[in-house]
N, C-alpha and C positions, 0 to 999 in steps of 0.2 A: 502493500500499500504506501501510497505516494503521503509527503511531509502535509506537513498542517495547510490547508488552504485557508478556514476561518480559525479566528482566535478569541476569546472571551476572554479578558482579564479582570478579575476583581468585580465583576458587573454586578450591580444589586437594581432593583427599580421598586419605587414605593408609589400608591396612591394615597397620598397624608401620612397618614399613621402608619397605615399596613403596607408592611412587608410583603413584596410578591416575592420577589428573588434576592435570595442573599449572599453579595461575594462570591459571584458565580465564575469558575473558571473551566473552558471548556474549549478541545481543538476539533473541528473536523477537516478531517483528511481529504486532499484533494481525490476524486474519484470516487470516494466513500458514500455510500447509501446509511446515513445516521437517523435514526429513531430517535424524538423524545416522546415519553410515553409515560403517563401517570395519571392518578385521578384527578378528575375536576378542581381546580384550584390549585393544582399544585404548582403550575408557572410555566409550563412547556409551552404553551400559546403564547404567552408574554414576552419568552425568551424569542419565539418566533419572533413576531412582531417588531422587536427590538432589532435583530437581524434585518428584518423587512425595510426598516425606516418608517414605520406607522406609530412605533413608540420611541420616547426618547430615552436612555437608559438615566438612571439618576446617580450613580455614580460609576467608574470603570470605564474599561476602553473596548470597542470592538474593531478588528482588524482582519481585512483580507487582503492576501497575498502581501503582508506585513504592512500595509498601509491603514490609517485609521479611517474609518468610515461613518463614524457614529454622529458626526457633525454635517454628513452626506444627506439629502433629500432622497426621498426612497426611489426616485427615477432615475436618481444619478449611481445606483448601488449596481448597474447591471444583473440584474436577480428576477427571474422569472416567478410568479405565486399564483398558486391555483387555491381558491378557496373550497371550504362545502357547499357553498350553493351556486357553484360554476361561476356568478358573477358574467354571465354573457350580455351583451347588449340586444333586448328583444327585438327590436326595428331593425336589427343587420341581419342579413344571410349568415351561412357559416361560414363561405369564402371572407365574407367582409370583417366578421370577427376575428379571424385568425390573422387577416390583413394588419388590423385596428393598429396594433405595436410598430409595426413596420414603417407606417403612416406617418408615425409619431416620432419615428426618428429619420425623417426623412427619406427613404430609401426612393430609389426611383420606381414608378410605376410598373416596368417592365419585369424587372428586378423582383418588385412586390408578386406579381401575377405566380413568376416562377416558382419563389419559394413558396407563396401558399400550394401550389397545384402538389408540389415536391412533399410538403408537410403532411396535407392531408394523404396521399398517394401511403404514407410510411403507416397512418393509424385506419387505414380503409374506409377512409369518408368521403373522398373525391365525387362520389356520384351523390351526396347527399351536398354538395358545397350553395347551391342555390335555395337550400331550406332554410327556413327560421327556427331558432332554438326553440318553439313551443312545436314545434312539428316533430321532434327529435324524442327520443326514450332519454331516459336517467342517464343510462351507461353511454349512449352516443352523446348527450350533453356534456358529460363528462371528458371525453377524449376530446372534445372541440376545443374544453377550456385547458387540456393539457396541452394542445397543440398550439394555440392562440399563444401560450407560454415559451414551447419552446421555439417557435419558429424565428427569433430575434435572437437566439443563438445565445443564452445568458450563460453567466459563469457558474451562477448556482442556480436550481430549483429549487424552491419553498413550499411544502404542501399543508396545508391545516386542516386535518380530518376531513379528506377530499371524498373516502368513500362511503361516510358513517350513512347518508342519506337512501343507499342503493340496498337492495333487498340481498341475503346471504351469498346466493349463486353469482348474481351481477359482481358484487362486488370481490368475492373469491375470485372470478376471473380477470377484474381488472388490476386484484394485487399484481398477480403474474405476469399479465401485459404492461404495467407500469416497470417490474421488475426489469421484464426484457429489454424495455424501450430503455431504460438506465443502462443497462451493460453494453446494448450496442450503440449508444451515441457517447458512452464514455462520461456520464453525467455526474456531477457533485450533488447529494440530496440531502434535505434534511427535511423531514417527516414528520407532523405530530399525529400522533392519535390516543386515544385509551383504553383501542385494543387491543388488548396480550398478545392474540391470535395472529393479529395483521402482524402486529411488530416482529415475530417470531418469524413469519414467512418470508419477511421485505427485506430486513435489517443484513448489514454488514455489522454494524454495530449499535449499540440500545441504550440510551442514557435515559434510567429510570428516576424522572424527580419524582418527591416528597417535599412537601410545606416550602418551596422554594428554593431547594438544593437537589443536588444531584446525588441520592442514596446508591447508586450504582452505575457504573458505565463499562461496557464490556460485549461480546461479540454474543448472540444469541444461544450458544451453548453454555457460556460463563454464566450468564445470567440466570438460567433455568436449572443446571446442575450445580453452579456454586454460587447460590446467594449469598451475598455479604451481610445481611440481616433481617430479622424478622419482616419488616415491610415487604422487601423486594422475595421472601419466602412466599409470602402470602398473597402478595398482588401478583405476581405472574404464576400463569396457571393453577393449580391446585397442590398441596400439599397437607400431609399430616403433620402437625406442630408440636411436639412432643414435649411438655417440662420436663427435665432431669436436673441432677444433683449428680456431682463428680465424685466418685468413691475410692476413684485408683488411676493412677497414672503412669505409664510408663513411656519410653523413648519415642513412639512412635503414635501412642494410640490411649485413650482413657476409658474407664470401666465408671458406667452409667447407672443410676437408680432412676428408673421411671416413675413417675406419680403412680402409686398402688403399687410399688415394689419391685416389679420385673427389674432384671439386671440386663443390661444390652453392654457391646465393645464397640468402638467407633474410632476413626484414624483421626490424629489430630493431635495438638498440643495445646493447654488453656489454662490458666493463672485462675481464674473462675471458679467458685463453686458451684454456683446455680446457672445453667446453660438451656437452651431448647435444641430440640433435635430434628429437622427436616427431613421428611422423608417422602419421596413423589408416590403416588399410590399405585403408579405402573410398576415400581420395584419391589411392591409386597407381593408375595408368591405363597400360596397356601401350600402347607406339608412337602417342604423341600426340605430335609433333612441336612444337607450338602451344604447350606448358606451357612452363615455366621450366627446370626442374633434368632431367636424363636419367642414367640409371646402365644401363650392359649387364650383364644377368644372364643366369642358365641357370634353366630351369623345371625345379625338382627333385620336385614334386607337385601334383596338382589333387584337390582333394576338394569331392563334392558337398553341399551344405549346404542343401537345399530351395529357400530364396529367391536363394540365390546360390553364387558356387563359391570356394572360399578356393585362393589358389594360393600354393605355398611358391618362393620364388626364393632363389637363391644370387648374389652378387655380390662375385666376391674372396672376403675373410671376413666379407663382411656377411651375414645371413640377413633376409628379408624377407619378409613375409606379405602378399600384395593380396588386394582382395575384389573380383568382378566379378558382374556381372549374369548369371543363369542363362541367358538366351537367347544370351547371346552365344557363339561356337563357341569351347570349351575349348582352350587351350594345350596343345601333344604335351609330353609329358616330356620334356627333355633341350633343348627348343628354345631356341635364342638369342634374347632379347628386349632390347626396349628398355623400361624403366620409367622412365615420367616421373611430375611433381608438379607442381602450383602453388608458388611460394614461400609466399603466404599461407598455405597449409594446412599450413606446418610451424611448429613451436613450439620456441624455443630454452629451454633449462632449464640454470640452473648449480648447483642445487641437488637 
């Protein structure tokens, strides 16, 4: 991956006495797809708006290619922006919408026509060039908005929840289309979403926001498999988060007592006494004696979810969720089972 293209240095943003972003330091690498992920009010959209030039930082510096931009107006930053509501001009045709940013930049008319046709060809919408936005589906409108953003060849593409208004199937299809377009064109993309699945699907790296700060940044595998804290563990996907007490320490492992008494062994080192253990549901296996850790449990419920079964379990005061392949015979509710999991599938969390 290339060196940093965008850098936030000690950036803060306050609205009156309310601090929305607190001392943000963030690098965006050239040619990467970086997603800003977090719940509502976490600061991700405010960060994007400051980068786009629609909000001014209260403090700190934003740089692109080593040059400060936080004092430049939005139209001089060379960034394309795609919003959730598409923001297409309803009185203009598809071709006219796509041509608009080129006209604003004084591109010659013949060059505009050539670039608009080529851009619409790339997203397979040239045959709809004379239609108005109201004559298009939601997915087609979103492609037009993306094409209008790309046609003037911006340095960076900024996307704020661009797919959230679409139905599930169309959203998933456009996720892959945007990712393929990003790779083909060699774009740098900063993408905002609250959808964890969307972030895992599309991103090179994810910055998880919580209360105006980055709780963790890393690849999708880093974020999902090695969460840095309880917030990330619970916000990304689903997890079993079990409170535990450290009862022994080895060179490379910890012995833990879970709530209710069961003991397990996990990898890692930690000086804290009270910790939490994160175990993803798909890492729990019923009756697997070859694995490291075992808990005796009762099956409380089995839920069919298409490509897998969701199994609710109780282990004394503990409540667990396991995930099993659909083709495996589901356990009977009320049955006593042994739940097993490997030590390396556990993440110990201290904060």
